[in-house]
py3Dmol code that shows the C-alpha trace and the ligand (Angstrom):
import py3Dmol

protein = """\
ATOM      1  CA  MET A   1      33.296 -16.010  48.690  1.00  0.00           C
ATOM      2  CA  GLY A   2      33.688 -17.099  45.070  1.00  0.00           C
ATOM      3  CA  ILE A   3      32.789 -14.926  42.186  1.00  0.00           C
ATOM      4  CA  ILE A   4      30.116 -16.304  39.932  1.00  0.00           C
ATOM      5  CA  ILE A   5      30.775 -15.594  36.287  1.00  0.00           C
ATOM      6  CA  GLU A   6      27.746 -15.973  34.167  1.00  0.00           C
ATOM      7  CA  GLU A   7      28.675 -17.484  30.854  1.00  0.00           C
ATOM      8  CA  LYS A   8      26.457 -16.587  27.949  1.00  0.00           C
ATOM      9  CA  SER A   9      27.008 -17.992  24.570  1.00  0.00           C
ATOM     10  CA  MET A  10      27.022 -15.777  21.538  1.00  0.00           C
ATOM     11  CA  ALA A  11      24.248 -16.152  19.044  1.00  0.00           C
ATOM     12  CA  ARG A  12      23.052 -14.648  15.765  1.00  0.00           C
ATOM     13  CA  PHE A  13      19.766 -12.831  16.097  1.00  0.00           C
ATOM     14  CA  CYS A  14      17.734 -12.212  12.976  1.00  0.00           C
ATOM     15  CA  VAL A  15      15.605  -9.107  13.514  1.00  0.00           C
ATOM     16  CA  PHE A  16      12.662  -8.120  11.327  1.00  0.00           C
ATOM     17  CA  LEU A  17      11.621  -4.473  11.626  1.00  0.00           C
ATOM     18  CA  GLY A  18      10.269  -1.488   9.772  1.00  0.00           C
ATOM     19  CA  SER A  19      11.971   0.223   6.857  1.00  0.00           C
ATOM     20  CA  ARG A  20      10.249   3.351   8.288  1.00  0.00           C
ATOM     21  CA  GLU A  21      10.776   4.938  11.702  1.00  0.00           C
ATOM     22  CA  GLY A  22       7.188   4.933  12.912  1.00  0.00           C
ATOM     23  CA  ARG A  23       5.492   7.733  14.778  1.00  0.00           C
ATOM     24  CA  ASP A  24       6.467   7.147  18.413  1.00  0.00           C
ATOM     25  CA  PRO A  25      10.186   7.885  18.955  1.00  0.00           C
ATOM     26  CA  GLN A  26      10.268   5.090  21.524  1.00  0.00           C
ATOM     27  CA  TYR A  27      10.168   2.517  18.719  1.00  0.00           C
ATOM     28  CA  LEU A  28      13.436   3.816  17.384  1.00  0.00           C
ATOM     29  CA  ALA A  29      14.915   4.093  20.878  1.00  0.00           C
ATOM     30  CA  ASP A  30      14.042   0.485  21.592  1.00  0.00           C
ATOM     31  CA  ALA A  31      15.655  -0.607  18.300  1.00  0.00           C
ATOM     32  CA  GLN A  32      18.807   1.251  19.294  1.00  0.00           C
ATOM     33  CA  ARG A  33      18.811  -0.250  22.760  1.00  0.00           C
ATOM     34  CA  LEU A  34      18.414  -3.723  21.302  1.00  0.00           C
ATOM     35  CA  GLY A  35      21.308  -3.165  18.870  1.00  0.00           C
ATOM     36  CA  ASP A  36      23.542  -1.814  21.586  1.00  0.00           C
ATOM     37  CA  THR A  37      22.749  -4.717  23.880  1.00  0.00           C
ATOM     38  CA  LEU A  38      23.173  -7.368  21.164  1.00  0.00           C
ATOM     39  CA  ALA A  39      26.682  -6.022  20.532  1.00  0.00           C
ATOM     40  CA  ARG A  40      27.610  -5.695  24.220  1.00  0.00           C
ATOM     41  CA  ARG A  41      26.534  -9.308  24.844  1.00  0.00           C
ATOM     42  CA  GLY A  42      28.704 -10.493  21.933  1.00  0.00           C
ATOM     43  CA  HIS A  43      25.817 -11.397  19.618  1.00  0.00           C
ATOM     44  CA  THR A  44      25.654 -10.933  15.852  1.00  0.00           C
ATOM     45  CA  LEU A  45      22.809  -9.030  14.181  1.00  0.00           C
ATOM     46  CA  VAL A  46      21.341 -10.471  10.991  1.00  0.00           C
ATOM     47  CA  TYR A  47      18.815  -8.181   9.244  1.00  0.00           C
ATOM     48  CA  GLY A  48      17.582  -6.930   5.848  1.00  0.00           C
ATOM     49  CA  GLY A  49      20.600  -4.692   5.170  1.00  0.00           C
ATOM     50  CA  ALA A  50      18.916  -1.264   4.848  1.00  0.00           C
ATOM     51  CA  ARG A  51      20.322   2.061   6.001  1.00  0.00           C
ATOM     52  CA  ILE A  52      16.869   3.583   6.447  1.00  0.00           C
ATOM     53  CA  GLY A  53      14.173   3.636   9.139  1.00  0.00           C
ATOM     54  CA  MET A  54      14.208   1.288  12.132  1.00  0.00           C
ATOM     55  CA  MET A  55      16.435  -1.071  10.175  1.00  0.00           C
ATOM     56  CA  GLY A  56      19.231   1.486   9.791  1.00  0.00           C
ATOM     57  CA  ALA A  57      18.972   2.609  13.440  1.00  0.00           C
ATOM     58  CA  LEU A  58      19.309  -0.939  14.672  1.00  0.00           C
ATOM     59  CA  ALA A  59      22.350  -1.652  12.475  1.00  0.00           C
ATOM     60  CA  ASP A  60      24.086   1.590  13.421  1.00  0.00           C
ATOM     61  CA  SER A  61      23.646   1.076  17.145  1.00  0.00           C
ATOM     62  CA  THR A  62      24.999  -2.501  16.895  1.00  0.00           C
ATOM     63  CA  LEU A  63      28.023  -1.339  14.907  1.00  0.00           C
ATOM     64  CA  GLU A  64      28.642   1.619  17.213  1.00  0.00           C
ATOM     65  CA  ALA A  65      28.821  -0.728  20.201  1.00  0.00           C
ATOM     66  CA  GLY A  66      31.368  -2.877  18.344  1.00  0.00           C
ATOM     67  CA  GLY A  67      29.032  -5.641  17.205  1.00  0.00           C
ATOM     68  CA  GLU A  68      28.969  -7.624  13.960  1.00  0.00           C
ATOM     69  CA  VAL A  69      26.146  -7.018  11.523  1.00  0.00           C
ATOM     70  CA  ILE A  70      25.181  -9.155   8.569  1.00  0.00           C
ATOM     71  CA  GLY A  71      22.735  -7.600   6.092  1.00  0.00           C
ATOM     72  CA  VAL A  72      20.884  -9.514   3.394  1.00  0.00           C
ATOM     73  CA  MET A  73      19.462  -7.561   0.480  1.00  0.00           C
ATOM     74  CA  PRO A  74      18.027  -8.454  -2.899  1.00  0.00           C
ATOM     75  CA  ASP A  75      19.670  -6.601  -5.836  1.00  0.00           C
ATOM     76  CA  HIS A  76      16.517  -4.759  -6.804  1.00  0.00           C
ATOM     77  CA  LEU A  77      16.189  -3.139  -3.306  1.00  0.00           C
ATOM     78  CA  VAL A  78      19.792  -1.896  -3.030  1.00  0.00           C
ATOM     79  CA  ASP A  79      18.823   1.579  -4.180  1.00  0.00           C
ATOM     80  CA  ARG A  80      15.263   1.764  -2.878  1.00  0.00           C
ATOM     81  CA  GLU A  81      16.082   0.661   0.654  1.00  0.00           C
ATOM     82  CA  GLN A  82      19.531   2.198   0.510  1.00  0.00           C
ATOM     83  CA  ALA A  83      21.849  -0.654   1.335  1.00  0.00           C
ATOM     84  CA  HIS A  84      23.977   0.000   4.395  1.00  0.00           C
ATOM     85  CA  LEU A  85      27.595   0.062   3.140  1.00  0.00           C
ATOM     86  CA  GLY A  86      29.219  -0.012   6.581  1.00  0.00           C
ATOM     87  CA  LEU A  87      28.153  -3.473   7.648  1.00  0.00           C
ATOM     88  CA  THR A  88      30.464  -6.328   8.612  1.00  0.00           C
ATOM     89  CA  GLU A  89      28.987  -8.211   5.666  1.00  0.00           C
ATOM     90  CA  LEU A  90      26.327  -7.314   3.062  1.00  0.00           C
ATOM     91  CA  ILE A  91      25.017 -10.439   1.310  1.00  0.00           C
ATOM     92  CA  ARG A  92      23.411  -9.674  -2.070  1.00  0.00           C
ATOM     93  CA  VAL A  93      20.707 -12.081  -3.135  1.00  0.00           C
ATOM     94  CA  ARG A  94      18.461 -12.334  -6.201  1.00  0.00           C
ATOM     95  CA  ASN A  95      14.977 -12.006  -4.689  1.00  0.00           C
ATOM     96  CA  MET A  96      12.821 -11.816  -1.566  1.00  0.00           C
ATOM     97  CA  HIS A  97      12.647 -15.607  -1.210  1.00  0.00           C
ATOM     98  CA  GLU A  98      16.395 -15.879  -1.196  1.00  0.00           C
ATOM     99  CA  ARG A  99      16.578 -12.986   1.291  1.00  0.00           C
ATOM    100  CA  LYS A 100      14.353 -14.767   3.829  1.00  0.00           C
ATOM    101  CA  ALA A 101      16.128 -18.076   3.308  1.00  0.00           C
ATOM    102  CA  SER A 102      19.560 -16.497   3.765  1.00  0.00           C
ATOM    103  CA  MET A 103      18.499 -14.524   6.850  1.00  0.00           C
ATOM    104  CA  ALA A 104      17.022 -17.672   8.371  1.00  0.00           C
ATOM    105  CA  ALA A 105      20.093 -19.764   7.544  1.00  0.00           C
ATOM    106  CA  HIS A 106      22.345 -17.243   9.274  1.00  0.00           C
ATOM    107  CA  ALA A 107      20.218 -16.984  12.422  1.00  0.00           C
ATOM    108  CA  ASP A 108      19.889 -18.840  15.752  1.00  0.00           C
ATOM    109  CA  ALA A 109      16.815 -16.887  16.814  1.00  0.00           C
ATOM    110  CA  PHE A 110      14.264 -14.446  15.410  1.00  0.00           C
ATOM    111  CA  ILE A 111      12.937 -11.138  16.770  1.00  0.00           C
ATOM    112  CA  MET A 112      10.224  -8.861  15.422  1.00  0.00           C
ATOM    113  CA  LEU A 113      10.237  -5.182  16.269  1.00  0.00           C
ATOM    114  CA  PRO A 114       7.598  -2.665  15.167  1.00  0.00           C
ATOM    115  CA  GLY A 115       7.250  -2.512  11.397  1.00  0.00           C
ATOM    116  CA  GLY A 116       4.850  -2.742   8.502  1.00  0.00           C
ATOM    117  CA  ILE A 117       3.562  -5.520   6.263  1.00  0.00           C
ATOM    118  CA  GLY A 118       7.084  -6.512   5.120  1.00  0.00           C
ATOM    119  CA  THR A 119       8.091  -7.052   8.739  1.00  0.00           C
ATOM    120  CA  LEU A 120       4.946  -9.111   9.415  1.00  0.00           C
ATOM    121  CA  GLU A 121       5.422 -11.184   6.280  1.00  0.00           C
ATOM    122  CA  GLU A 122       8.971 -12.134   7.130  1.00  0.00           C
ATOM    123  CA  PHE A 123       8.173 -12.841  10.726  1.00  0.00           C
ATOM    124  CA  PHE A 124       5.116 -15.019  10.061  1.00  0.00           C
ATOM    125  CA  GLU A 125       7.143 -17.121   7.622  1.00  0.00           C
ATOM    126  CA  ALA A 126       9.784 -17.705  10.330  1.00  0.00           C
ATOM    127  CA  TRP A 127       7.088 -18.678  12.848  1.00  0.00           C
ATOM    128  CA  THR A 128       5.108 -20.924  10.528  1.00  0.00           C
ATOM    129  CA  TRP A 129       8.302 -22.752   9.514  1.00  0.00           C
ATOM    130  CA  HIS A 130       8.913 -23.300  13.168  1.00  0.00           C
ATOM    131  CA  TYR A 131       5.351 -24.592  13.585  1.00  0.00           C
ATOM    132  CA  LEU A 132       5.884 -26.928  10.602  1.00  0.00           C
ATOM    133  CA  GLY A 133       9.026 -28.340  12.267  1.00  0.00           C
ATOM    134  CA  LEU A 134      11.429 -26.962   9.664  1.00  0.00           C
ATOM    135  CA  HIS A 135      13.564 -25.315  12.356  1.00  0.00           C
ATOM    136  CA  ASP A 136      13.712 -25.074  16.102  1.00  0.00           C
ATOM    137  CA  LYS A 137      14.938 -21.499  16.588  1.00  0.00           C
ATOM    138  CA  PRO A 138      13.264 -19.349  19.290  1.00  0.00           C
ATOM    139  CA  ILE A 139      11.008 -16.520  18.162  1.00  0.00           C
ATOM    140  CA  GLY A 140      10.205 -13.328  20.028  1.00  0.00           C
ATOM    141  CA  VAL A 141       8.174 -10.129  19.590  1.00  0.00           C
ATOM    142  CA  LEU A 142       9.208  -6.807  21.055  1.00  0.00           C
ATOM    143  CA  ASP A 143       5.951  -5.213  22.053  1.00  0.00           C
ATOM    144  CA  SER A 144       7.379  -1.684  22.091  1.00  0.00           C
ATOM    145  CA  GLU A 145       4.843   0.742  23.642  1.00  0.00           C
ATOM    146  CA  GLY A 146       2.131  -1.915  23.208  1.00  0.00           C
ATOM    147  CA  PHE A 147       2.496  -1.723  19.422  1.00  0.00           C
ATOM    148  CA  TYR A 148       1.897  -5.471  19.016  1.00  0.00           C
ATOM    149  CA  ALA A 149      -0.728  -5.843  21.815  1.00  0.00           C
ATOM    150  CA  PRO A 150      -3.622  -5.991  19.245  1.00  0.00           C
ATOM    151  CA  LEU A 151      -1.744  -8.657  17.298  1.00  0.00           C
ATOM    152  CA  LEU A 152      -1.008 -10.733  20.418  1.00  0.00           C
ATOM    153  CA  SER A 153      -4.656 -10.620  21.467  1.00  0.00           C
ATOM    154  CA  PHE A 154      -5.736 -11.468  17.925  1.00  0.00           C
ATOM    155  CA  LEU A 155      -3.490 -14.555  18.201  1.00  0.00           C
ATOM    156  CA  ASP A 156      -5.053 -15.459  21.547  1.00  0.00           C
ATOM    157  CA  ASN A 157      -8.448 -15.215  19.904  1.00  0.00           C
ATOM    158  CA  THR A 158      -7.182 -17.398  17.040  1.00  0.00           C
ATOM    159  CA  VAL A 159      -6.511 -20.076  19.646  1.00  0.00           C
ATOM    160  CA  GLU A 160      -9.901 -19.534  21.288  1.00  0.00           C
ATOM    161  CA  GLN A 161     -11.596 -19.888  17.914  1.00  0.00           C
ATOM    162  CA  GLY A 162      -9.835 -23.165  17.214  1.00  0.00           C
ATOM    163  CA  PHE A 163      -7.496 -22.102  14.377  1.00  0.00           C
ATOM    164  CA  LEU A 164      -4.247 -22.313  16.317  1.00  0.00           C
ATOM    165  CA  ASN A 165      -3.140 -24.644  19.055  1.00  0.00           C
ATOM    166  CA  ALA A 166      -2.174 -23.230  22.439  1.00  0.00           C
ATOM    167  CA  HIS A 167       1.252 -24.835  22.315  1.00  0.00           C
ATOM    168  CA  THR A 168       2.215 -23.048  19.088  1.00  0.00           C
ATOM    169  CA  ARG A 169       0.848 -19.755  20.463  1.00  0.00           C
ATOM    170  CA  ALA A 170       2.936 -20.191  23.619  1.00  0.00           C
ATOM    171  CA  GLU A 171       6.074 -20.634  21.531  1.00  0.00           C
ATOM    172  CA  LEU A 172       5.817 -16.989  20.524  1.00  0.00           C
ATOM    173  CA  LEU A 173       7.694 -15.163  23.274  1.00  0.00           C
ATOM    174  CA  ASP A 174       7.125 -11.451  23.942  1.00  0.00           C
ATOM    175  CA  ALA A 175       8.288  -8.593  26.139  1.00  0.00           C
ATOM    176  CA  THR A 176       7.917  -4.860  26.182  1.00  0.00           C
ATOM    177  CA  ASP A 177      11.554  -4.202  27.023  1.00  0.00           C
ATOM    178  CA  PRO A 178      14.378  -5.122  24.614  1.00  0.00           C
ATOM    179  CA  LEU A 179      16.704  -6.345  27.363  1.00  0.00           C
ATOM    180  CA  GLU A 180      13.991  -8.521  28.883  1.00  0.00           C
ATOM    181  CA  LEU A 181      13.207 -10.020  25.497  1.00  0.00           C
ATOM    182  CA  LEU A 182      16.896 -10.815  24.937  1.00  0.00           C
ATOM    183  CA  ASP A 183      17.103 -12.440  28.392  1.00  0.00           C
ATOM    184  CA  ILE A 184      14.136 -14.651  27.525  1.00  0.00           C
ATOM    185  CA  LEU A 185      15.533 -15.679  24.145  1.00  0.00           C
ATOM    186  CA  GLU A 186      19.017 -16.303  25.520  1.00  0.00           C
ATOM    187  CA  ALA A 187      17.475 -18.560  28.209  1.00  0.00           C
ATOM    188  CA  GLN A 188      15.603 -20.391  25.504  1.00  0.00           C
ATOM    189  CA  LEU A 189      18.749 -20.833  23.389  1.00  0.00           C
ATOM    190  CA  ALA A 190      20.594 -22.179  26.429  1.00  0.00           C
ATOM    191  CA  ARG A 191      18.016 -24.940  26.966  1.00  0.00           C
ATOM    192  CA  PRO A 192      18.967 -28.392  25.730  1.00  0.00           C
ATOM    193  CA  ARG A 193      16.998 -29.041  22.569  1.00  0.00           C
TER     194      ARG A 193
END
"""
ligand_1 = """\
23
AMP
P 8.235 -2.928 6.203
O 7.869 -3.592 7.461
O 7.094 -2.991 5.185
O 8.819 -1.556 6.344
O 9.411 -3.849 5.521
C 10.504 -4.282 6.302
C 11.463 -5.035 5.443
O 10.809 -6.223 4.970
C 11.917 -4.309 4.189
O 13.317 -4.485 4.060
C 11.185 -5.067 3.062
O 11.875 -5.007 1.850
C 11.189 -6.427 3.621
N 10.214 -7.326 2.967
C 8.950 -7.097 2.556
N 8.352 -8.162 2.009
C 9.318 -9.135 2.002
C 9.322 -10.485 1.528
N 8.255 -11.013 0.972
N 10.456 -11.186 1.700
C 11.529 -10.638 2.256
N 11.616 -9.400 2.752
C 10.505 -8.634 2.611
"""
view = py3Dmol.view(width=600, height=400)
view.addModel(protein, "pdb")
view.setStyle({"model": 0}, {"cartoon": {"style": "trace"}})
view.addModel(ligand_1, "xyz")
view.setStyle({"model": 1}, {"stick": {}})
view.zoomTo()
view.show()
């Protein structure tokens, strides 16, 4: 009997997530599990470069499991968000626009974890740019503990009310488990496009 070796290609995952930790400890645990799994599967993490909150926990867990982490931070946030000085690479940029552009340029796929308005802002830009045909990188939401369930149903209602087409809505992938979300995004990346 032959041994089947599953070959998975390495990718760069841009993750948007909170600069705070959130109330439910499971949010942080899921961020750590995602970071650990990204590293173990040979992927690179691209994120906002902070040492605090969910962002810091994700970066630390990726680094601890031997993964590469690229942080992108505007100069004016280096103190406020406490730039992570132990990253594989910290890219300093001039402003928020450059931050998003640089993160997007370094990524093959996007993931949103629980976070606040900064997280949502970054994520919706990535998704709308996909919708406008400016890139073709898969996009996923980690619905940790149902945190994003109200947003996902709001988006379903946006389709029902005629403001969003069903095809675009369906491009937004989601899962409640970090490993499952990575499996889905890896499968999407492996598809001929
Ligand atoms: P939050 O979800 O509000 O905790 O923010 C998460 C991250 O998003 C933080 O690193 C913020 O600095 C960042 N952020 C907020 N708004 C923007 C923006 N317009 N462009 C780029 N990054 C942003």
